[in-house]
C-alpha positions in Angstrom: 128.8 130.6 135.3 129.1 134.2 137.0 128.4 136.6 134.1 130.0 139.9 132.8 128.3 143.4 132.9 127.6 143.1 129.5 125.9 140.2 129.6 124.0 140.7 132.9 119.6 139.7 132.8 117.2 140.9 134.5 113.5 139.8 135.0 109.8 141.1 133.6 106.9 139.7 133.9 104.9 138.3 130.9 101.1 137.4 130.9 100.2 134.9 129.2 97.2 132.0 128.5 99.2 129.9 131.4 99.0 133.3 133.5 102.1 135.4 134.5 105.8 134.1 134.4 109.5 135.8 134.4 111.3 136.4 131.1 115.1 137.4 130.9 115.7 140.7 129.5 119.4 142.2 128.8 121.4 144.6 130.7 122.7 147.7 129.6 126.3 147.6 131.3 126.2 149.5 134.5 126.3 152.9 135.2 126.9 152.1 138.9 129.8 150.4 140.6 128.2 147.4 141.4 126.6 145.7 138.5 123.9 143.6 141.1 122.8 147.2 141.9 122.4 148.0 138.2 120.8 144.5 137.4 118.0 145.3 139.9 117.7 149.2 139.3 117.4 148.4 135.4 114.3 145.8 136.3 112.8 148.3 138.4 112.3 150.7 135.4 111.3 148.6 133.1 107.2 148.8 131.7 106.6 145.2 133.1 108.7 144.9 136.4 108.4 142.8 139.5 109.0 145.7 141.7 106.1 148.5 142.7 107.0 151.5 141.3 109.5 154.0 142.6 111.9 150.9 143.8 115.5 151.5 143.5 117.7 149.0 145.2 120.7 151.0 147.0 123.0 148.3 147.8 123.8 144.7 147.7 125.8 142.9 149.7 127.1 139.6 149.3 128.7 137.1 152.2 128.3 133.4 153.1 126.6 132.6 150.0 123.7 135.3 151.1 122.7 138.6 149.7 121.2 141.1 151.6 119.3 144.0 149.3 118.8 147.4 150.9 116.3 149.1 149.1 113.7 152.3 149.4 110.8 152.5 151.2 108.8 152.0 147.2 109.4 148.8 147.8 107.1 149.1 150.5 104.4 150.3 148.9 104.0 146.4 146.8 100.4 145.8 146.3 99.3 142.3 144.9 98.4 138.8 145.9 100.6 135.7 146.5 101.7 135.6 142.8 102.9 138.4 142.3 104.6 138.5 145.4 106.8 134.9 144.2 106.9 136.8 141.3 108.8 139.6 142.5 110.5 137.3 144.9 112.1 134.8 141.9 112.9 137.8 139.9 115.3 139.3 142.5 116.8 135.9 143.3 117.1 134.8 139.9 118.7 138.0 138.9 121.4 138.2 142.2 122.2 134.4 141.2 124.5 135.2 138.2 126.6 137.5 140.7 129.7 135.3 141.7 129.7 136.1 146.0 
């Protein structure tokens, strides 16, 4: 079910004995017009963000059950293996999945 802006969540990476996992984090009220952009950008600024440093979501468009995100060039600076890439993609998918389209 869709959530209101005050209940928006994003995800950070948590490392434990079992390896790295994602953990929900509450997102403050959006300053941007789009709560989806705000959630991704909040996630990008967290200490344990799954994104490369400096990443910003510029726009998020929803159409026909598909979300398209335009990120700045910092996303291309991704350095990490398959696990970190999977965590980043899962964090994006889980974050955007809470918004109606």
